[in-house]
C-alpha positions in Angstrom: -6.0 11.0 -14.9 -3.8 14.0 -16.1 -3.1 13.0 -19.0 -1.7 16.6 -20.1 1.5 16.3 -18.2 4.1 15.2 -21.1 8.5 14.3 -20.8 10.6 14.1 -23.4 11.8 10.9 -21.8 10.9 8.0 -19.3 9.2 8.5 -15.9 6.6 9.5 -14.0 4.0 11.7 -13.6 4.5 14.7 -10.8 1.1 14.7 -9.8 0.5 12.1 -9.2 3.2 9.7 -9.8 1.7 7.1 -12.3 3.8 6.0 -14.5 4.2 7.1 -18.3 3.9 5.7 -21.3 5.0 7.1 -25.1 2.4 9.3 -26.2 1.0 7.5 -30.1 3.4 8.2 -33.7 2.5 11.4 -33.9 4.1 12.1 -31.2 6.5 10.5 -30.9 9.0 10.5 -28.7 6.5 12.1 -25.8 5.6 10.1 -22.9 2.1 11.1 -21.7 -0.3 8.9 -19.4 -2.5 7.1 -20.6 -5.9 8.6 -21.6 -7.9 5.6 -20.9 -6.8 5.6 -17.6 -7.0 8.8 -16.9 -11.0 8.8 -18.1 -12.1 6.0 -15.6 -12.7 3.4 -18.1 -11.9 0.8 -15.7 -12.0 2.5 -13.3 -13.3 -1.1 -10.8 -10.7 -3.8 -12.8 -8.4 -1.2 -11.0 -9.2 -2.3 -8.1 -8.5 -6.3 -8.7 -5.3 -7.0 -7.8 -5.8 -5.5 -4.9 -9.0 -7.6 -4.4 -6.8 -11.2 -5.8 -3.9 -9.9 -3.3 -6.3 -9.9 0.1 -8.3 -12.7 -0.8 -5.2 -14.2 -1.3 -3.5 -13.5 2.7 -7.2 -14.1 4.3 -7.0 -17.6 2.5 -4.0 -18.1 4.2 -4.7 -16.6 7.2 -8.2 -19.2 7.6 -6.1 -22.3 6.9 -3.1 -21.5 9.2 -6.4 -21.2 11.7 -7.6 -24.2 10.8 -4.2 -26.3 11.2 -4.2 -24.5 14.6 -7.7 -25.9 15.7 -7.6 -29.1 14.0 -4.1 -29.2 15.9 -6.4 -28.1 19.3 -3.7 -24.5 19.6 -6.3 -22.1 17.9 -5.9 -18.9 19.4 -7.3 -14.9 18.4 -3.9 -12.8 18.3 -2.3 -15.8 15.9 -5.6 -15.3 13.8 -5.2 -11.6 13.4 -1.0 -11.6 13.2 -1.1 -14.7 10.3 -2.8 -11.6 8.2 -0.6 -9.1 9.3 2.2 -10.3 8.7 0.6 -11.4 5.1 -0.4 -7.8 4.9 3.5 -6.6 6.0 5.0 -9.0 3.8 3.3 -9.2 0.4 2.6 -5.1 0.6 6.8 -5.1 1.6 7.3 -7.0 -1.3 5.5 -5.0 -3.9 7.1 -1.9 -3.0 10.5 -3.3 -3.6 10.5 -4.6 -7.1 10.3 -1.1 -8.2 11.8 0.9 -5.1 12.2 4.4 -6.8 9.8 3.6 -8.4 7.4 3.7 -5.0 9.0 6.3 -3.6 8.6 8.8 -6.0 4.6 8.0 -6.8 4.4 8.0 -2.5 6.7 11.5 -2.4 2.8 12.8 -3.4 0.5 12.3 -1.5 2.7 10.9 1.9 3.5 13.8 4.5 6.6 13.5 5.1 7.6 11.5 1.7 6.9 14.9 0.4 9.2 17.2 3.0 11.8 14.0 3.5 12.2 12.6 -0.7 14.2 9.6 1.1 11.3 8.4 3.4 9.3 6.5 0.7 13.2 4.4 0.3 12.5 3.3 4.0 8.8 3.4 4.9 9.0 -0.3 2.7 11.4 -1.3 4.7 9.7 -0.5 7.6 6.1 -2.4 6.6 9.1 -5.5 6.1 10.3 -5.5 9.6 6.9 -5.3 10.6 5.9 -9.2 9.0 9.0 -10.8 10.3 9.2 -8.8 14.0 5.0 -10.5 14.7 7.1 -13.8 13.0 8.6 -14.0 15.9 6.1 -11.7 19.1 3.0 -11.3 17.0 1.8 -9.0 20.3 5.4 -7.6 21.1 4.1 -4.2 23.3 6.2 -2.6 20.8 6.0 -3.6 18.1 2.4 -2.7 18.0 2.5 0.5 18.9 5.1 1.5 16.2 2.6 0.1 13.8 -0.1 2.3 14.9 1.3 5.1 14.8 3.5 3.7 10.9 -0.2 3.2 10.0 -2.1 6.1 11.0 0.5 8.9 9.8 0.2 7.3 7.2 -3.2 7.6 6.7 -3.6 10.9 8.1 -1.2 11.6 4.3 -4.3 10.5 2.4 -7.6 10.9 4.2 -5.9 15.1 3.8 -5.8 14.5 -0.7 -9.7 13.3 0.0 -10.9 16.2 1.3 -9.4 18.3 -1.1 -10.4 15.5 -3.9 -7.5 15.5 -5.1 -6.8 12.2 -7.8 -3.7 10.3 -6.8 -2.3 7.4 -7.2 -2.1 5.0 -4.7 1.4 3.6 -4.5 0.4 0.5 -1.6 1.7 -2.0 -4.0 4.7 0.0 -5.7 4.3 0.8 -9.6 3.8 -2.8 -10.9 -0.3 -2.9 -9.9 -1.9 0.3 -10.0 -4.4 1.7 -7.5 -6.6 5.0 -7.8 -5.9 6.3 -4.0 -9.3 6.3 -3.2 -10.8 5.2 0.1 -9.7 2.2 0.2 -6.5 3.2 0.3 -7.8 4.8 3.5 -9.4 1.7 4.9 -6.2 -0.4 4.5 -4.2 2.3 6.8 -6.5 2.9 9.8 -7.6 -0.7 9.3 -4.8 -2.6 9.8 -4.6 0.5 12.8 -6.6 -0.9 13.8 -6.2 -4.7 14.0 -2.8 -3.6 15.9 -4.6 -2.0 18.4 -7.0 -5.3 19.2 -3.8 -6.6 19.4 -2.3 -4.0 21.9 -5.5 -4.1 23.7 -5.3 -8.7 23.7 -1.7 -8.5 25.0 -2.5 -6.0 27.9 
């Protein structure tokens, strides 16, 4: 992506937040981005981890909903909450595996994290709180409003980057799984906003 970026120690790319790797033997001790990745040869493979994780969350949601149906306790709000809880807890978990790396990557495109770097350290805990809070009360109006505000703001930063046609690495799954910052990321953020709005409408 930015193979021209080099430095003499491990770290992340200051432009997109991707982890730098050690260059070939001719440039021993120099760290840069993987050139193969930057050329986009594994463009579609980069989305496989995200697809698997979302499918697992959907599968869990389906199984829980079928269990509710068998117990004659099925409800649309509960089904939506299962997915949202899974989303927030799983995505927060991946971010917390490398909190510093996430904060560095997130600061390259989030509007608030670019100005206040510490927000990148706080954001995963916000997602964790949303997930845990929805287990206790999935239709809490204050929680749903907070989710709409946070996710909308996060999606706004991604949208601006895409409008500028800038290529950045998505930090939604932390630093362990690399996902390109594309329209998929926008769908993730505003998709959660849409679900929260539906839940808010049902709760009203």
